[in-house]
C-alpha positions in Angstrom: -184.3 -103.1 -21.0 -181.7 -102.8 -23.9 -182.8 -102.8 -27.4 -184.9 -106.4 -28.7 -182.5 -108.2 -30.9 -183.6 -110.0 -33.9 -181.8 -112.6 -35.5 -182.5 -112.7 -39.6 -181.5 -116.6 -40.9 -181.3 -117.4 -44.2 -179.6 -120.7 -45.3 -180.4 -122.0 -48.6 -181.3 -120.9 -51.7 -179.7 -118.2 -53.8 -180.5 -114.5 -55.7 -181.3 -111.8 -54.1 -184.3 -112.6 -53.4 -184.0 -113.6 -49.9 -182.2 -110.7 -48.6 -184.6 -108.4 -50.3 -187.1 -109.4 -48.8 -185.6 -109.7 -45.0 -184.6 -106.1 -45.8 -188.1 -104.4 -46.1 -188.7 -106.6 -42.5 -185.9 -105.4 -41.1 -186.6 -102.0 -41.7 -190.1 -102.4 -39.9 -188.3 -103.6 -37.3 -185.5 -101.5 -37.0 -188.2 -98.6 -37.0 -189.6 -100.1 -34.1 -186.7 -99.6 -32.4 -185.1 -103.8 -32.8 -181.5 -104.1 -33.1 -181.2 -106.5 -36.2 -178.4 -108.9 -37.2 -178.7 -111.1 -40.2 -176.9 -114.6 -40.6 -176.6 -115.4 -44.5 -175.9 -117.8 -46.2 -173.8 -115.5 -48.9 -172.7 -112.0 -48.1 -172.1 -110.9 -51.7 -175.8 -110.9 -52.4 -176.8 -109.3 -49.0 -176.5 -105.9 -50.5 -179.9 -105.2 -49.7 -179.9 -106.0 -46.2 -176.0 -103.7 -45.5 -177.8 -100.8 -47.5 -180.8 -100.4 -44.7 -178.1 -101.0 -42.1 -178.2 -104.5 -40.8 -175.1 -106.1 -39.6 -174.0 -109.2 -41.5 -172.5 -112.7 -39.7 -172.1 -115.7 -41.6 -174.8 -118.4 -42.1 -173.3 -121.9 -41.4 -172.3 -123.6 -44.5 -173.5 -127.1 -44.8 -170.4 -129.3 -45.7 -171.5 -131.7 -48.1 -172.2 -135.2 -47.5 -170.5 -138.2 -48.5 -171.1 -139.1 -52.6 -173.4 -141.3 -53.8 -173.4 -143.5 -57.0 -177.0 -142.1 -57.8 -176.2 -138.6 -57.2 -175.5 -138.2 -61.0 -179.3 -138.1 -61.2 -181.1 -134.1 -60.5 -182.9 -134.4 -57.3 -185.9 -132.0 -57.2 -189.0 -134.7 -56.8 -189.1 -133.6 -53.3 -188.1 -130.9 -50.9 -186.7 -133.7 -49.1 -184.4 -134.8 -52.4 -183.0 -131.3 -52.5 -182.0 -130.9 -49.1 -180.9 -134.5 -48.8 -178.4 -133.9 -51.2 -177.5 -130.7 -49.9 -176.3 -132.6 -46.3 -179.6 -133.4 -44.7 -179.0 -137.0 -45.3 -175.1 -137.2 -43.3 -175.5 -136.9 -39.6 -172.2 -135.1 -39.1 -173.1 -132.3 -41.8 -176.1 -131.7 -39.8 -174.2 -131.8 -36.2 -171.5 -129.6 -38.0 -174.4 -126.8 -39.0 -176.3 -127.4 -35.3 -173.2 -126.8 -33.6 -172.2 -123.1 -35.7 -176.0 -121.7 -35.3 -176.1 -122.1 -31.3 -172.8 -120.8 -31.2 -174.1 -117.7 -33.2 -177.4 -118.2 -31.2 -174.8 -117.9 -28.1 -173.1 -115.0 -29.3 -176.2 -112.8 -30.2 -178.1 -113.9 -27.8 -181.6 -112.7 -30.1 -184.9 -112.1 -28.7 -186.4 -113.6 -32.1 -185.1 -115.7 -34.9 -186.4 -115.1 -38.5 -186.0 -117.8 -41.1 -186.3 -117.5 -44.6 -185.5 -120.9 -46.0 -183.4 -122.0 -43.0 -183.9 -125.5 -42.1 -182.0 -126.5 -40.0 -181.6 -122.7 -37.8 -185.0 -123.3 -36.7 -184.3 -126.6 -34.5 -181.2 -125.4 -33.2 -183.1 -122.0 -31.6 -186.0 -124.3 -29.9 -185.2 -123.1 -26.3 -183.2 -120.7 -26.9 -185.6 -118.1 -28.3 -189.1 -117.4 -30.3 -188.9 -118.4 -34.3 -191.0 -116.8 -37.0 -190.7 -118.9 -40.1 -191.3 -116.6 -43.0 -190.5 -117.5 -46.5 -192.0 -117.9 -49.8 -194.3 -121.0 -50.6 -191.7 -123.4 -52.2 -189.3 -122.9 -49.6 -191.8 -123.1 -46.3 -193.8 -126.2 -46.5 -196.4 -126.9 -43.7 -194.9 -128.1 -40.4 -197.3 -130.8 -40.0 -196.0 -132.5 -43.2 -194.0 -136.2 -42.1 -193.3 -136.1 -45.2 -192.9 -133.9 -48.6 -195.2 -134.6 -51.5 -194.1 -135.1 -54.7 -193.5 -132.2 -56.9 -193.0 -133.5 -60.5 -192.3 -136.3 -62.4 -189.3 -135.4 -64.6 -186.7 -137.8 -62.3 -187.3 -140.4 -59.4 -187.7 -140.0 -55.8 -184.0 -140.3 -54.6 -183.7 -140.0 -50.6 -187.1 -142.0 -48.5 -188.1 -139.2 -46.3 -188.2 -141.7 -43.0 -184.5 -142.2 -44.0 -183.2 -138.2 -44.0 -185.4 -137.7 -40.3 -183.6 -140.2 -39.1 -180.1 -138.8 -40.0 -180.9 -135.5 -38.6 -182.7 -136.8 -35.6 -179.1 -138.8 -35.1 -177.3 -135.5 -35.1 -180.0 -133.9 -32.6 -179.7 -136.1 -30.4 -176.1 -135.9 -30.4 -176.4 -132.3 -29.5 -178.5 -132.9 -26.7 -181.5 -131.2 -28.8 -184.9 -132.0 -29.3 -186.0 -134.7 -32.4 -188.2 -134.2 -35.4 -191.5 -135.6 -36.1 -190.5 -135.4 -39.8 -189.4 -133.5 -42.7 -192.1 -130.4 -42.1 -190.9 -130.4 -38.6 -187.7 -128.3 -40.1 -190.0 -125.5 -41.0 -191.7 -125.0 -37.6 -191.9 -122.0 -35.5 -194.2 -120.0 -32.9 -195.7 -118.6 -36.1 -195.5 -119.0 -39.7 -196.2 -116.8 -42.8 -196.0 -117.7 -46.2 -195.2 -114.4 -48.4 -196.8 -116.0 -51.4 -199.6 -115.5 -53.5 -202.1 -119.1 -52.8 -202.3 -119.5 -56.8 -199.0 -120.1 -57.1 -198.4 -122.0 -53.6 -197.6 -125.6 -54.4 -199.0 -126.6 -50.9 -201.8 -124.6 -50.9 -204.4 -127.8 -50.9 -201.8 -129.4 -47.5 -201.9 -126.0 -45.9 -204.0 -125.6 -42.7 -203.9 -121.9 -43.2 -204.1 -119.9 -46.6 -200.8 -118.4 -47.5 -200.7 -114.9 -46.1 -199.2 -112.9 -49.3 -196.5 -111.5 -50.8 -194.1 -108.8 -49.4 -193.8 -105.6 -51.9 -191.3 -103.0 -52.2 -194.2 -100.7 -54.0 -197.3 -100.8 -54.8 -197.9 -102.8 -58.8 -200.1 -100.3 -60.8 -202.1 -102.6 -63.4 -201.9 -102.6 -66.8 -202.6 -99.8 -69.4 -205.1 -100.1 -72.1 -202.4 -98.8 -74.1 -199.5 -101.8 -73.2 -198.2 -103.2 -76.4 -194.3 -104.5 -75.8 -192.5 -107.2 -74.1 -190.6 -106.9 -70.7 -188.5 -109.8 -70.1 -186.5 -110.3 -67.1 -184.0 -112.9 -67.8 -181.0 -114.4 -65.8 -177.3 -114.9 -68.1 -177.6 -118.3 -67.5 -181.1 -118.6 -69.6 -180.3 -115.6 -72.1 -177.4 -117.3 -73.2 -179.4 -120.7 -74.7 -179.4 -120.6 -78.5 -183.3 -121.0 -78.8 -183.6 -117.8 -76.2 -181.4 -115.7 -77.5 -182.7 -116.4 -80.9 -186.4 -115.1 -79.2 -185.2 -112.4 -77.7 -182.8 -110.7 -80.5 -185.7 -111.1 -83.0 -188.0 -108.8 -80.7 -186.2 -105.9 -81.7 -187.8 -102.9 -80.4 -190.9 -104.4 -79.0 -188.7 -105.9 -76.3 -187.9 -103.9 -73.1 -185.1 -106.2 -71.3 -183.2 -106.7 -68.1 -180.6 -109.0 -67.5 -179.3 -109.2 -63.6 -175.6 -109.8 -64.1 -175.5 -109.6 -68.2 -172.2 -107.9 -69.6 -171.5 -106.0 -72.7 -171.8 -109.7 -74.4 -175.6 -109.6 -74.0 -176.8 -105.8 -74.2 -174.7 -104.9 -77.0 -176.6 -107.1 -79.7 -179.7 -106.4 -78.0 -179.3 -102.7 -78.3 -178.7 -102.9 -82.0 -181.8 -104.7 -82.4 -183.5 -101.5 -81.2 -184.5 -103.2 -78.0 -184.5 -100.9 -75.1 -182.2 -102.3 -72.3 -181.8 -101.7 -68.7 -178.2 -102.4 -67.1 -179.6 -101.6 -64.0 -182.8 -103.4 -62.1 -185.9 -101.6 -63.3 -188.7 -100.8 -61.2 -191.6 -103.3 -62.0 -194.5 -100.4 -60.8 -193.0 -98.9 -63.9 -192.6 -101.4 -66.1 -195.4 -104.0 -65.8 -198.3 -101.4 -66.8 -196.6 -100.6 -70.3 -196.2 -104.3 -71.1 -198.6 -106.4 -72.7 -196.3 -109.8 -72.0 -193.8 -111.1 -69.7 -191.1 -113.3 -70.6 -189.2 -114.5 -66.9 -188.0 -117.4 -65.4 -190.8 -118.1 -63.3 -189.5 -116.4 -60.4 -191.7 -116.0 -57.7 -191.3 -112.5 -57.0 -191.8 -111.5 -61.1 -194.5 -114.2 -61.2 -196.1 -112.0 -58.2 -195.7 -108.4 -59.7 -197.2 -109.6 -63.3 -200.0 -110.9 -61.4 -200.7 -108.0 -59.8 -200.4 -106.1 -63.0 -202.8 -108.1 -65.0 -200.1 -108.9 -67.0 -199.9 -112.4 -69.3 -196.5 -114.4 -68.5 -194.3 -116.0 -71.0 -192.0 -118.4 -68.8 -189.2 -120.3 -69.4 -188.2 -122.5 -66.5 -184.8 -124.6 -65.6 -185.7 -124.8 -62.0 -188.0 -126.7 -60.0 -189.4 -124.0 -58.0 -190.0 -121.8 -61.2 -191.6 -124.7 -62.7 -194.0 -125.2 -60.6 -194.6 -121.5 -60.6 -194.7 -121.8 -64.3 -197.2 -124.4 -64.5 -199.6 -123.1 -61.9 -199.7 -119.7 -63.9 -200.6 -121.6 -67.3 -203.4 -123.8 -65.0 -204.9 -120.5 -64.5 -205.2 -119.2 -68.0 -202.6 -116.3 -67.2 -199.4 -117.9 -68.7 -197.5 -120.4 -70.8 -194.9 -122.0 -69.5 -192.0 -123.7 -71.4 -189.5 -126.3 -68.8 -186.3 -125.6 -71.0 -184.8 -128.7 -68.7 -187.3 -130.9 -70.6 -185.7 -132.5 -74.0 -189.1 -132.6 -75.3 -189.9 -128.8 -74.9 -189.2 -126.4 -77.1 -189.2 -122.4 -77.0 -189.4 -120.4 -80.2 -190.4 -116.7 -81.3 -193.9 -118.2 -82.9 -194.9 -118.9 -79.3 -193.9 -115.7 -77.7 -195.8 -113.8 -80.6 -199.0 -115.9 -80.4 -199.2 -114.8 -76.5 -198.6 -111.4 -77.3 -201.8 -111.9 -79.3 -203.9 -113.5 -77.3 -207.1 -111.4 -76.6 -208.4 -114.6 -73.9 -205.5 -114.4 -71.8 -205.3 -110.9 -71.6 -208.6 -110.7 -70.3 -208.0 -113.8 -67.8 -205.0 -112.1 -66.8 -206.3 -108.7 -66.0 -209.5 -110.5 -64.3 -206.3 -112.2 -62.2 -205.0 -109.1 -61.4 -207.3 -107.1 -60.0 -208.1 -110.2 -57.6 -205.5 -110.1 -56.7 -204.7 -106.2 -56.2 -207.8 -106.4 -53.9 -206.5 -109.4 -51.8 -203.8 -106.9 -50.5 -206.3 -104.6 -48.8 -204.2 -105.2 -45.7 -200.3 -104.5 -46.4 -198.8 -108.5 -45.6 -195.6 -106.2 -44.3 -198.0 -104.9 -41.6 -199.0 -107.9 -40.9 -195.8 -109.8 -40.7 -194.2 -106.7 -38.9 -196.9 -107.0 -36.4 -196.5 -110.4 -35.5 -192.9 -110.5 -35.3 -193.3 -108.2 -32.7 -195.9 -110.1 -31.0 -193.0 -112.6 -30.2 -190.7 -110.8 -28.6 
């Protein structure tokens, strides 16, 4: 028998988070003798996979559905809204993607498919190979859900789940594939692994099994007793907002920051204030222990690392997933969230400095850090690797 082949699948979402997580799993699987290939949405964001020796193929792009008048309204109240606007409301768009996945599956002949936010890859793989669903909580709702729950109240619900399921099933029937019972069925598999702490799982109360926990690059040490400064991790679109730029430039030598993709226009003004600027990604295991406060956009990755370090968090959220993470941190008493998309919300230097000096939040964050570090006595990556190998 030849090498077992694993196909990693990534369809939706952006950033390096998906490929970074998949690369960590790929290394373990290859160490066990498997061949790993990845079908990725954005090859240009797949450097983590390339660097560990994973061959890339292009995942099927989702054709945009025919436009509707209400498309001018943001669609993010449910995951159904988000995915319907991306293409799931149109049977022809869905059918195009399903056929493309079947072509990839026929060409690669995998013994296992691992899906990370790949809603149409799993249905296409039914009857072809086992499927492991492995993603962060927001991107991996419970498979038993017929309808997706509403996640916020900032905009109206725009797509009925039954209508979107009907469109998907029309395409599945046309391709001779099994129909789905509800939106959650897109995230079903032979096994499911949720790479998130329950604290920032928006579906925690709806799951039949608690989320397994995050996969880390390295252990995160706890905050040092002499931690004093602020570590910021913000993307250029947020750093360029006038209210955020004012905060960052006012912090001066208290600030340590990384702006992914930030050029001289961001770096030079910050350096002039005395801030410590990381032009390359900083190791969270190094920077977090010396930070008294973390300022970021609410990404699950940074939120997780800061939780483990026991560092309070100030989040400036611009996307619904980040908003949900920021609100969960605030509800737990370890953070404060400012939703920048809300015209009524404001962010200013005084808020950040108040958070920096807040002893109660510091104590709660420290306790949360001890609890979350203890919960990782068993490495989630070890468990995910074991369960993937069991399916092959």
